[in-house]
C-alpha positions as CSV (number, residue, x, y, z in Angstrom):
1,M,76.6,101.2,112.2
2,K,80.2,100.5,113.0
3,R,82.4,98.2,110.9
4,P,86.2,97.6,110.9
5,A,88.2,99.4,108.3
6,R,88.4,97.5,105.0
7,T,92.0,98.1,104.1
8,N,92.7,94.6,102.8
9,N,91.4,94.8,99.2
10,E,93.1,92.4,96.7
11,W,92.8,94.9,93.9
12,A,93.3,98.4,95.3
13,H,94.8,100.6,98.0
14,A,94.7,104.3,98.9
15,A,97.7,106.5,98.4
16,P,98.6,110.1,97.6
17,S,97.2,111.5,94.3
18,A,98.1,114.4,92.1
19,I,94.4,114.7,91.2
20,H,93.1,115.4,94.7
21,G,94.9,114.6,98.0
22,R,94.5,110.8,98.1
23,G,93.5,108.4,95.4
24,L,92.7,104.8,94.8
25,W,95.5,102.8,93.1
26,A,95.7,99.4,91.4
27,R,97.6,97.0,93.7
28,R,98.3,94.8,90.7
29,D,97.3,94.4,87.1
30,I,93.5,94.3,86.9
31,P,91.6,92.8,83.9
32,A,88.8,94.7,82.2
33,G,85.3,94.1,83.6
34,T,86.6,93.5,87.2
35,D,84.6,94.7,90.2
36,V,87.5,96.4,92.0
37,V,85.8,97.7,95.1
38,E,82.3,98.2,96.6
39,Y,81.2,101.8,97.4
40,D,80.0,101.0,100.9
41,G,78.5,102.8,103.9
42,P,75.2,103.1,105.7
43,R,72.1,103.7,103.7
44,V,70.2,106.9,104.3
45,E,66.9,108.2,102.9
46,A,67.3,110.3,99.8
47,G,66.2,113.5,101.6
48,T,68.8,112.9,104.3
49,G,71.5,112.2,101.7
50,R,70.7,115.5,99.9
51,R,70.9,117.4,103.2
52,M,74.2,115.6,104.0
53,A,75.6,116.6,100.6
54,R,74.5,120.3,101.0
55,E,76.2,120.3,104.4
56,G,79.5,119.2,102.8
57,N,79.6,115.4,102.8
58,A,81.2,114.8,99.4
59,Y,80.8,111.0,99.7
60,V,77.0,110.7,99.4
61,F,76.2,108.4,96.5
62,R,72.6,108.2,95.2
63,L,71.6,104.5,95.1
64,N,68.0,105.0,93.8
65,R,65.2,107.5,94.2
66,R,64.7,106.5,97.8
67,E,68.1,105.8,99.2
68,C,71.7,107.1,99.2
69,V,74.9,105.5,100.6
70,D,76.9,107.6,103.0
71,G,80.4,106.7,101.8
72,S,82.3,108.9,104.3
73,V,82.8,105.9,106.7
74,P,86.4,104.6,107.3
75,W,85.7,101.2,105.9
76,N,84.7,102.6,102.4
77,L,87.9,102.3,100.4
78,A,86.1,103.4,97.3
79,R,85.8,106.9,98.7
80,F,89.4,107.5,97.6
81,A,88.6,107.0,93.9
82,N,88.9,110.3,92.1
83,H,86.9,111.7,89.2
84,A,88.3,111.8,85.7
85,C,86.8,113.1,82.5
86,D,88.4,110.0,80.8
87,P,87.9,107.4,83.5
88,N,89.2,103.8,83.6
89,C,86.3,102.5,85.8
90,A,82.6,103.1,86.0
91,S,80.2,102.9,88.9
92,E,77.7,100.2,88.6
93,I,74.6,99.5,90.7
94,R,73.7,95.8,91.0
95,A,71.4,94.1,93.5
96,G,71.3,97.3,95.6
97,R,75.1,97.5,95.8
98,I,77.5,100.0,94.2
99,W,80.7,98.7,92.5
100,L,83.6,100.4,90.7
101,K,84.2,98.2,87.7
102,T,87.1,98.5,85.3
103,L,86.3,99.7,81.7
104,R,89.6,98.4,80.4
105,P,92.6,96.6,81.8
106,L,94.5,98.6,84.5
107,A,98.2,98.3,85.1
108,K,99.7,97.9,88.6
109,N,100.1,101.3,90.2
110,E,97.6,103.0,87.9
111,E,95.2,105.4,89.6
112,I,91.6,104.2,89.6
113,T,89.1,106.8,88.5
114,Y,85.5,107.1,87.5
115,D,83.0,109.7,86.3
116,Y,81.2,111.2,89.3
117,G,78.2,111.9,87.1
118,Y,77.5,115.4,88.5
119,S,74.8,117.4,86.6
120,F,74.8,121.1,85.6
121,R,72.3,121.7,88.5
122,D,75.1,120.9,91.0
123,D,77.4,123.6,92.3
124,P,80.5,123.7,89.9
125,V,83.4,121.7,91.2
126,P,86.8,122.3,89.5
127,C,88.3,119.2,87.8
128,R,92.0,118.5,88.1
129,C,92.1,115.1,86.3
130,G,94.7,116.2,83.8
131,S,93.0,114.3,80.9
132,P,93.2,115.9,77.4
133,R,89.4,115.5,77.5
134,C,89.1,117.5,80.7
135,V,86.4,120.2,80.6
136,G,87.6,122.0,83.7
137,R,84.8,121.0,86.1
138,I,83.4,117.7,87.3
139,V,80.4,117.1,85.2
140,A,78.8,113.9,83.8
141,A,79.9,112.7,80.4
142,R,76.3,113.3,79.1
143,H,76.6,117.0,79.9
144,R,80.2,117.6,78.5
145,S,79.2,118.3,74.9
146,L,76.4,120.8,75.8
């Protein structure tokens, strides 16, 4: 599956980030509740997605029990969104598509972040979000108080 790069998003663009290499940034003020960008890529079977993740593909996103999205493709602008322990967006699955949706209004040039939702079963990944709520590793909010 080959698609042209989707670099022309009205809400967001990729740029350097202090959190991790590159990040996703608000191109302009964005109202709360806005679908900023779709997390896009080819769909793969869940088993294939797990294998890809074990082999180092950090952009595999579980869509449901049967399918994952391989977000490592160049046209997936959402792959630049970094994790934060106090995110300003959330991932939302609707009609088989994954969206990053704002949880509150975002200011122009604010970095767009969301909770990656890792569980304790996953290998620990250090978190560098800089939030006062940061727990030091990327882990889903539901596991942070454990």
